[in-house]
N, CA, C and O of each residue as an XYZ file, in Angstrom:
608
protein
N      -6.343      5.887     32.363
C      -6.796      4.581     31.918
C      -6.997      4.608     30.400
O      -7.588      5.545     29.864
N      -6.515      3.603     29.732
C      -6.621      3.516     28.274
C      -8.058      3.192     27.866
O      -8.802      2.532     28.592
N      -8.418      3.677     26.684
C      -9.759      3.392     26.161
C      -9.846      1.930     25.756
O      -8.854      1.331     25.341
N     -11.044      1.358     25.878
C     -11.258     -0.032     25.497
C     -11.571     -0.100     23.998
O     -12.450      0.605     23.503
N     -10.841     -0.956     23.293
C     -10.981     -1.070     21.846
C     -12.216     -1.892     21.505
O     -12.442     -2.969     22.056
N     -13.016     -1.351     20.571
C     -14.228     -2.041     20.140
C     -14.003     -2.850     18.873
O     -14.493     -3.974     18.759
N     -13.260     -2.282     17.910
C     -13.060     -2.968     16.635
C     -11.926     -2.322     15.851
O     -11.531     -1.186     16.113
N     -11.412     -3.079     14.881
C     -10.448     -2.563     13.915
C     -11.108     -2.639     12.536
O     -11.762     -3.628     12.205
N     -10.930     -1.595     11.750
C     -11.463     -1.583     10.387
C     -10.302     -1.289      9.454
O      -9.577     -0.313      9.645
N     -10.126     -2.140      8.436
C      -9.075     -1.929      7.443
C      -9.735     -1.560      6.122
O     -10.595     -2.289      5.628
N      -9.332     -0.430      5.552
C      -9.884      0.046      4.290
C      -8.766      0.496      3.367
O      -7.659      0.795      3.815
N      -9.063      0.542      2.077
C      -8.175      1.168      1.104
C      -8.970      2.272      0.429
O      -9.951      2.016     -0.270
N      -8.526      3.512      0.653
C      -9.244      4.682      0.175
C      -8.283      5.546     -0.621
O      -7.095      5.594     -0.303
N      -8.771      6.228     -1.648
C      -7.917      7.151     -2.393
C      -7.627      8.360     -1.524
O      -8.528      8.924     -0.903
N      -6.358      8.755     -1.486
C      -5.927      9.864     -0.652
C      -6.656     11.152     -0.989
O      -6.773     11.519     -2.158
N      -7.153     11.850      0.052
C      -7.836     13.113     -0.128
C      -9.224     12.990     -0.721
O      -9.847     14.009     -1.020
N      -9.739     11.770     -0.903
C     -11.032     11.591     -1.560
C     -11.993     10.711     -0.757
O     -12.887     10.095     -1.337
N     -11.827     10.645      0.552
C     -12.745      9.850      1.367
C     -14.099     10.551      1.411
O     -14.167     11.764      1.611
N     -15.176      9.790      1.224
C     -16.528     10.334      1.332
C     -17.438      9.258      1.919
O     -17.038      8.097      2.008
N     -18.658      9.627      2.320
C     -19.535      8.669      3.009
C     -20.068      7.521      2.148
O     -20.742      6.631      2.668
N     -19.783      7.523      0.857
C     -20.269      6.435      0.002
C     -19.453      5.165      0.269
O     -18.412      5.224      0.923
N     -19.924      4.010     -0.238
C     -19.161      2.770     -0.030
C     -17.755      2.898     -0.607
O     -17.585      3.562     -1.629
N     -16.758      2.298     -0.002
C     -16.768      1.374      1.131
C     -16.685      2.049      2.500
O     -16.870      1.385      3.520
N     -16.411      3.351      2.541
C     -16.180      4.028      3.817
C     -17.444      4.092      4.676
O     -17.427      3.675      5.834
N     -18.519      4.603      4.125
C     -19.748      4.815      4.894
C     -20.286      3.576      5.572
O     -20.468      3.581      6.790
N     -20.550      2.500      4.821
C     -21.103      1.301      5.459
C     -20.170      0.676      6.500
O     -20.626      0.194      7.537
N     -18.867      0.687      6.221
C     -17.922      0.072      7.157
C     -17.887      0.833      8.481
O     -17.878      0.222      9.549
N     -17.867      2.166      8.411
C     -17.803      2.961      9.635
C     -19.171      3.064     10.315
O     -19.263      3.040     11.542
N     -20.230      3.178      9.514
C     -21.576      3.302     10.069
C     -21.982      2.082     10.873
O     -22.673      2.207     11.884
N     -21.561      0.909     10.438
C     -21.891     -0.323     11.154
C     -21.272     -0.348     12.545
O     -21.797     -0.999     13.448
N     -20.151      0.362     12.722
C     -19.483      0.407     14.031
C     -19.873      1.643     14.847
O     -19.412      1.816     15.975
N     -20.728      2.506     14.271
C     -21.197      3.680     15.003
C     -20.245      4.852     14.992
O     -20.336      5.726     15.854
N     -19.329      4.894     14.035
C     -18.341      5.969     13.957
C     -18.936      7.155     13.203
O     -19.722      6.961     12.275
N     -18.573      8.378     13.586
C     -18.992      9.581     12.879
C     -18.269      9.613     11.529
O     -17.076      9.913     11.462
N     -18.993      9.305     10.469
C     -18.400      9.138      9.139
C     -17.822     10.452      8.618
O     -16.718     10.464      8.075
N     -18.541     11.544      8.774
C     -18.063     12.828      8.245
C     -16.804     13.293      8.962
O     -15.913     13.867      8.337
N     -16.721     13.051     10.265
C     -15.515     13.437     11.003
C     -14.311     12.655     10.485
O     -13.235     13.222     10.293
N     -14.491     11.336     10.257
C     -13.401     10.536      9.707
C     -12.989     11.070      8.338
O     -11.800     11.242      8.070
N     -13.961     11.331      7.475
C     -13.655     11.801      6.117
C     -12.861     13.103      6.155
O     -11.889     13.253      5.415
N     -13.258     14.034      6.998
C     -12.551     15.324      7.095
C     -11.114     15.122      7.572
O     -10.181     15.672      6.987
N     -10.936     14.334      8.635
C      -9.591     14.119      9.179
C      -8.713     13.346      8.207
O      -7.540     13.678      8.034
N      -9.270     12.313      7.567
C      -8.508     11.512      6.607
C      -8.085     12.361      5.408
O      -6.925     12.319      4.996
N      -9.016     13.124      4.851
C      -8.706     13.959      3.690
C      -7.659     15.019      4.019
O      -6.818     15.342      3.180
N      -7.707     15.559      5.231
C      -6.708     16.556      5.635
C      -5.316     15.918      5.722
O      -4.333     16.528      5.301
N      -5.224     14.694      6.264
C      -3.926     14.026      6.412
C      -3.365     13.515      5.095
O      -2.148     13.409      4.948
N      -4.223     13.196      4.137
C      -3.759     12.593      2.887
C      -3.828     13.552      1.702
O      -3.873     13.117      0.551
N      -3.837     14.836      1.976
C      -3.949     15.834      0.916
C      -2.815     15.706     -0.103
O      -3.047     15.866     -1.302
N      -1.593     15.420      0.355
C      -0.442     15.314     -0.558
C      -0.427     13.994     -1.332
O       0.346     13.851     -2.280
N      -1.263     13.029     -0.948
C      -1.349     11.739     -1.650
C      -2.595     11.691     -2.521
O      -3.169     10.620     -2.721
N      -3.014     12.821     -3.036
C      -4.255     12.960     -3.796
C      -4.378     11.912     -4.902
O      -3.525     11.839     -5.787
N      -5.430     11.108     -4.854
C      -5.722     10.137     -5.902
C      -5.023      8.796     -5.767
O      -5.406      7.847     -6.452
N      -4.008      8.677     -4.909
C      -3.327      7.392     -4.733
C      -4.100      6.535     -3.735
O      -4.666      7.050     -2.770
N      -4.121      5.234     -3.974
C      -4.788      4.313     -3.052
C      -3.946      4.218     -1.782
O      -2.749      3.935     -1.837
N      -4.587      4.459     -0.639
C      -3.886      4.478      0.641
C      -4.596      3.539      1.619
O      -5.777      3.737      1.907
N      -3.895      2.517      2.135
C      -4.504      1.673      3.169
C      -4.584      2.436      4.499
O      -3.670      3.181      4.853
N      -5.664      2.244      5.212
C      -5.839      2.889      6.509
C      -6.415      1.861      7.482
O      -7.317      1.098      7.137
N      -5.876      1.855      8.702
C      -6.380      0.984      9.759
C      -7.030      1.877     10.805
O      -6.369      2.721     11.410
N      -8.331      1.687     11.014
C      -9.091      2.514     11.935
C      -9.349      1.711     13.199
O      -9.886      0.605     13.145
N      -8.961      2.276     14.338
C      -9.232      1.661     15.635
C     -10.466      2.344     16.211
O     -10.444      3.544     16.485
N     -11.536      1.587     16.393
C     -12.776      2.125     16.942
C     -12.845      1.712     18.412
O     -12.706      0.535     18.746
N     -13.062      2.697     19.280
C     -13.150      2.424     20.708
C     -14.606      2.208     21.121
O     -15.527      2.530     20.371
N     -14.802      1.660     22.319
C     -16.145      1.347     22.816
C     -17.032      2.598     22.885
O     -18.246      2.497     22.705
N     -16.446      3.770     23.142
C     -17.236      5.007     23.240
C     -17.481      5.657     21.869
O     -17.888      6.817     21.796
N     -17.230      4.907     20.782
C     -17.452      5.314     19.383
C     -16.457      6.355     18.876
O     -16.616      6.868     17.768
N     -15.431      6.675     19.671
C     -14.361      7.533     19.159
C     -13.423      6.647     18.345
O     -13.532      5.421     18.386
N     -12.512      7.258     17.615
C     -11.641      6.460     16.742
C     -10.289      7.131     16.544
O     -10.127      8.333     16.751
N      -9.331      6.317     16.137
C      -8.014      6.772     15.697
C      -7.726      6.014     14.416
O      -8.286      4.942     14.190
N      -6.854      6.564     13.572
C      -6.496      5.816     12.376
C      -5.024      5.989     12.053
O      -4.403      7.006     12.364
N      -4.482      4.942     11.410
C      -3.084      4.926     10.992
C      -3.070      4.761      9.480
O      -3.713      3.865      8.933
N      -2.328      5.639      8.811
C      -2.231      5.582      7.353
C      -0.957      4.836      6.989
O       0.122      5.141      7.499
N      -1.091      3.861      6.108
C       0.046      3.071      5.632
C       0.496      3.599      4.268
O      -0.142      4.485      3.700
N       1.594      3.053      3.748
C       2.052      3.441      2.414
C       1.235      2.705      1.362
O       0.651      1.655      1.633
N       1.200      3.264      0.163
C       0.435      2.649     -0.933
C       0.884      1.210     -1.143
O       2.054      0.898     -0.924
N      -0.020      0.321     -1.563
C       0.353     -1.074     -1.805
C       1.460     -1.190     -2.858
O       1.535     -0.383     -3.784
N       2.303     -2.191     -2.704
C       3.415     -2.401     -3.635
C       2.894     -2.602     -5.051
O       3.504     -2.115     -6.002
N       1.786     -3.305     -5.212
C       1.238     -3.564     -6.541
C       0.854     -2.260     -7.240
O       1.090     -2.101     -8.437
N       0.268     -1.338     -6.499
C      -0.128     -0.046     -7.077
C       1.113      0.735     -7.494
O       1.145      1.315     -8.579
N       2.131      0.754     -6.642
C       3.363      1.473     -6.967
C       4.083      0.842     -8.159
O       4.654      1.554     -8.985
N       4.060     -0.488     -8.252
C       4.683     -1.168     -9.388
C       3.967     -0.834    -10.697
O       4.612     -0.616    -11.723
N       2.650     -0.794    -10.659
C       1.901     -0.443    -11.871
C       2.198      0.995    -12.305
O       2.292      1.280    -13.499
N       2.345      1.894    -11.332
C       2.722      3.280    -11.660
C       4.105      3.324    -12.287
O       4.323      4.037    -13.267
N       5.047      2.558    -11.724
C       6.422      2.551    -12.241
C       6.467      1.979    -13.655
O       7.237      2.454    -14.491
N       5.649      0.965    -13.926
C       5.624      0.338    -15.250
C       4.706      1.080    -16.223
O       4.652      0.756    -17.409
N       3.985      2.080    -15.705
C       3.028      2.859    -16.506
C       1.963      1.961    -17.139
O       1.675      2.053    -18.332
N       1.392      1.096    -16.310
C       0.350      0.170    -16.763
C      -0.911      0.379    -15.922
O      -0.849      0.907    -14.812
N      -2.049     -0.041    -16.467
C      -3.328      0.065    -15.756
C      -3.568     -1.128    -14.837
O      -4.100     -0.976    -13.737
N      -3.165     -2.334    -15.302
C      -3.378     -3.529    -14.491
C      -2.335     -4.583    -14.843
O      -1.661     -4.493    -15.869
N      -2.215     -5.579    -13.976
C      -1.263     -6.655    -14.187
C      -1.806     -7.693    -15.162
O      -2.904     -7.551    -15.700
N      -1.016     -8.731    -15.374
C      -1.387     -9.796    -16.308
C      -2.376    -10.763    -15.661
O      -2.294    -11.038    -14.464
N      -3.312    -11.277    -16.461
C      -4.240    -12.281    -15.944
C      -3.584    -13.662    -15.904
O      -4.022    -14.542    -15.163
N      -2.521    -13.848    -16.712
C      -1.745    -15.096    -16.717
C      -0.269    -14.697    -16.591
O       0.451    -14.692    -17.589
N       0.192    -14.362    -15.379
C       1.529    -13.783    -15.219
C       2.687    -14.703    -15.604
O       3.767    -14.219    -15.942
N       2.482    -16.014    -15.558
C       3.585    -16.905    -15.915
C       3.783    -16.972    -17.431
O       4.847    -17.393    -17.884
N       2.792    -16.571    -18.222
C       2.901    -16.614    -19.689
C       2.919    -15.233    -20.328
O       3.764    -14.946    -21.176
N       1.990    -14.381    -19.921
C       1.854    -13.067    -20.541
C       2.513    -11.998    -19.678
O       2.083    -11.749    -18.552
N       3.550    -11.371    -20.207
C       4.219    -10.289    -19.504
C       3.662     -8.969    -20.025
O       3.576     -8.766    -21.236
N       3.282     -8.071    -19.115
C       2.621     -6.838    -19.533
C       3.515     -5.606    -19.472
O       3.166     -4.567    -20.033
N       4.659     -5.702    -18.804
C       5.523     -4.534    -18.695
C       6.830     -4.876    -18.020
O       7.089     -6.029    -17.676
N       7.656     -3.850    -17.833
C       8.957     -4.045    -17.197
C       9.192     -2.987    -16.132
O       8.670     -1.874    -16.211
N       9.981     -3.353    -15.143
C      10.464     -2.416    -14.127
C      11.955     -2.684    -13.946
O      12.433     -3.785    -14.218
N      12.678     -1.678    -13.491
C      14.114     -1.817    -13.275
C      14.383     -2.027    -11.786
O      13.517     -1.792    -10.943
N      15.588     -2.469    -11.484
C      15.967     -2.654    -10.083
C      16.004     -1.322     -9.352
O      15.753     -1.276     -8.148
N      16.313     -0.231    -10.060
C      16.306      1.093     -9.420
C      14.887      1.461     -8.975
O      14.693      1.997     -7.884
N      13.896      1.170     -9.827
C      12.509      1.443     -9.464
C      12.083      0.574     -8.286
O      11.372      1.032     -7.391
N      12.522     -0.683     -8.292
C      12.192     -1.582     -7.184
C      12.824     -1.092     -5.887
O      12.204     -1.183     -4.827
N      14.041     -0.576     -5.955
C      14.711     -0.052     -4.759
C      13.937      1.129     -4.177
O      13.779      1.226     -2.960
N      13.458      2.020     -5.030
C      12.687      3.182     -4.572
C      11.407      2.719     -3.868
O      11.062      3.226     -2.801
N      10.708      1.755     -4.472
C       9.469      1.236     -3.877
C       9.763      0.518     -2.562
O       9.030      0.684     -1.587
N      10.825     -0.275     -2.530
C      11.183     -1.012     -1.314
C      11.541     -0.052     -0.179
O      11.159     -0.279      0.969
N      12.274      1.023     -0.496
C      12.619      2.007      0.537
C      11.366      2.701      1.070
O      11.266      2.983      2.264
N      10.411      2.974      0.174
C       9.157      3.605      0.575
C       8.332      2.678      1.465
O       7.746      3.126      2.451
N       8.281      1.387      1.124
C       7.467      0.406      1.834
C       8.158     -0.205      3.056
O       7.529     -0.960      3.796
N       9.414      0.100      3.278
C      10.222     -0.563      4.312
C       9.528     -0.582      5.684
O       9.615     -1.585      6.394
N       8.858      0.481      6.062
C       8.204      0.532      7.380
C       7.059     -0.474      7.489
O       6.771     -0.967      8.579
N       6.405     -0.783      6.369
C       5.260     -1.685      6.393
C       5.618     -3.128      6.069
O       4.790     -4.023      6.235
N       6.844     -3.364      5.607
C       7.244     -4.720      5.223
C       7.851     -5.471      6.399
O       8.327     -4.869      7.361
N       7.826     -6.787      6.306
C       8.426     -7.648      7.314
C       9.842     -7.997      6.859
O      10.162     -9.161      6.618
N      10.688     -6.961      6.746
C      12.050     -7.161      6.260
C      12.999     -6.298      7.084
O      12.641     -5.214      7.544
N      14.231     -6.809      7.258
C      15.220     -6.067      8.031
C      16.211     -5.324      7.153
O      16.751     -4.296      7.561
N      16.456     -5.828      5.958
C      17.428     -5.195      5.071
C      16.753     -4.711      3.798
O      15.682     -5.184      3.419
N      17.399     -3.767      3.158
C      16.880     -3.242      1.896
C      16.852     -4.335      0.826
O      15.932     -4.378      0.009
N      17.858     -5.220      0.827
C      17.920     -6.295     -0.170
C      16.733     -7.245     -0.022
O      16.137     -7.651     -1.020
N      16.385     -7.602      1.213
C      15.254     -8.521      1.398
C      13.934     -7.835      1.031
O      13.026     -8.482      0.509
N      13.824     -6.539      1.298
C      12.628     -5.797      0.890
C      12.536     -5.751     -0.632
O      11.448     -5.881     -1.193
N      13.669     -5.567     -1.299
C      13.688     -5.534     -2.765
C      13.282     -6.888     -3.343
O      12.597     -6.945     -4.364
N      13.701     -7.974     -2.699
C      13.310     -9.307     -3.164
C      11.802     -9.490     -3.057
O      11.187    -10.080     -3.944
N      11.202     -8.991     -1.983
C       9.753     -9.087     -1.815
C       9.029     -8.315     -2.919
O       8.083     -8.822     -3.521
N       9.479     -7.096     -3.176
C       8.840     -6.252     -4.191
C       9.028     -6.872     -5.582
O       8.110     -6.840     -6.402
N      10.214     -7.436     -5.850
C      10.471     -8.086     -7.138
C       9.550     -9.298     -7.312
O       9.067     -9.551     -8.416
N       9.307    -10.037     -6.245
C       8.388    -11.175     -6.300
C       6.969    -10.728     -6.607
O       6.254    -11.382     -7.367
N       6.568     -9.621     -6.018
C       5.248     -9.067     -6.313
C       5.161     -8.677     -7.784
O       4.155     -8.933     -8.446
N       6.229     -8.052     -8.291
C       6.260     -7.646     -9.704
C       6.115     -8.861    -10.619
O       5.343     -8.835    -11.578
N       6.855     -9.917    -10.322
C       6.792    -11.121    -11.157
C       5.400    -11.757    -11.103
O       4.907    -12.260    -12.113
N       4.770    -11.733     -9.932
C       3.443    -12.340     -9.813
C       2.359    -11.500    -10.495
O       1.230    -11.960    -10.668
N       2.703    -10.278    -10.877
C       1.774     -9.414    -11.606
C       2.013     -9.464    -13.111
O       1.286     -8.835    -13.879
N       3.030    -10.209    -13.530
C       3.337    -10.282    -14.949
C       4.279     -9.187    -15.411
O       4.315     -8.863    -16.598
N       5.040     -8.612    -14.494
C       6.036     -7.602    -14.848
C       7.417     -8.254    -14.888
O       7.727     -9.100    -14.050
N       8.235     -7.870    -15.845
C       9.593     -8.386    -15.963
C      10.519     -7.423    -15.225
O      10.423     -6.209    -15.402
N      11.416     -7.963    -14.399
C      12.405     -7.143    -13.703
C      13.668     -7.136    -14.551
O      14.313     -8.170    -14.730
N      14.020     -5.952    -15.079
C      15.164     -5.838    -15.987
C      16.477     -5.719    -15.229
O      16.545     -5.110    -14.162
N      17.516     -6.314    -15.804
C      18.857     -6.190    -15.249
C      19.163     -7.254    -14.216
O      18.338     -8.114    -13.908
N      20.392     -7.168    -13.682
C      20.829     -8.092    -12.644
C      20.531     -7.501    -11.281
O      20.605     -6.288    -11.082
N      20.195     -8.366    -10.353
C      19.932     -7.923     -8.989
C      21.209     -7.320     -8.401
O      22.297     -7.844     -8.636
N      21.093     -6.222     -7.637
C      22.282     -5.570     -7.071
C      23.141     -6.506     -6.225
O      24.367     -6.394     -6.252
N      22.538     -7.417     -5.481
C      23.316     -8.321     -4.644
C      23.968     -9.428     -5.461
O      24.930    -10.035     -4.990
N      23.481     -9.717     -6.672
C      24.107    -10.737     -7.529
C      25.459    -10.249     -8.035
O      26.388    -11.042     -8.179
N      25.577     -8.952     -8.306
C      26.849     -8.377     -8.759
C      27.895     -8.428     -7.638
O      29.071     -8.693     -7.886
N      27.447     -8.171     -6.399
C      28.361     -8.213     -5.252
C      28.879     -9.635     -5.030
O      30.051     -9.820     -4.702
N      28.025    -10.633     -5.205
C      28.419    -12.025     -4.993
C      29.391    -12.479     -6.083
O      30.292    -13.275     -5.816
N      29.216    -11.980     -7.298
C      30.094    -12.365     -8.412
C      31.497    -11.805     -8.211
O      32.474    -12.436     -8.612
N      31.611    -10.629     -7.597
C      32.916     -9.998     -7.366
C      33.695    -10.726     -6.277
O      34.925    -10.752     -6.313
N      33.013    -11.305     -5.332
C      33.682    -11.916     -4.171
C      34.352    -13.226     -4.493
O      34.950    -13.846     -3.614
């Protein structure tokens, strides 16, 4: 018989750096989860992602046991790393803060493909490019699919 689910908790924690302080402690403590056990298991699984922001979805069962699923880093965080910037623009339609290339967008889209609602690499790249533009980043060059359409 499957365990009965009590709650879902969604958090963004730096890989390998989970500790009982906020936001982890209060979120898990309110549901009765063993905070130190979660921190140990999470840090062990995310050791290779040290310091990167990692979304995690924690399923808490009625008996206070839990499971968690680690997702890929948010597209915005990966775009800022690719552009070598600290933060996006506060007025993205006017102030551009950096640039990314289509090759960088392809790498991010391939990494995020499992978490995105896209069937093709091109549609995933369009989503990531839209995120970049909404952050005030300029996407350099022509889109890979635009070159294919021009040849046809």
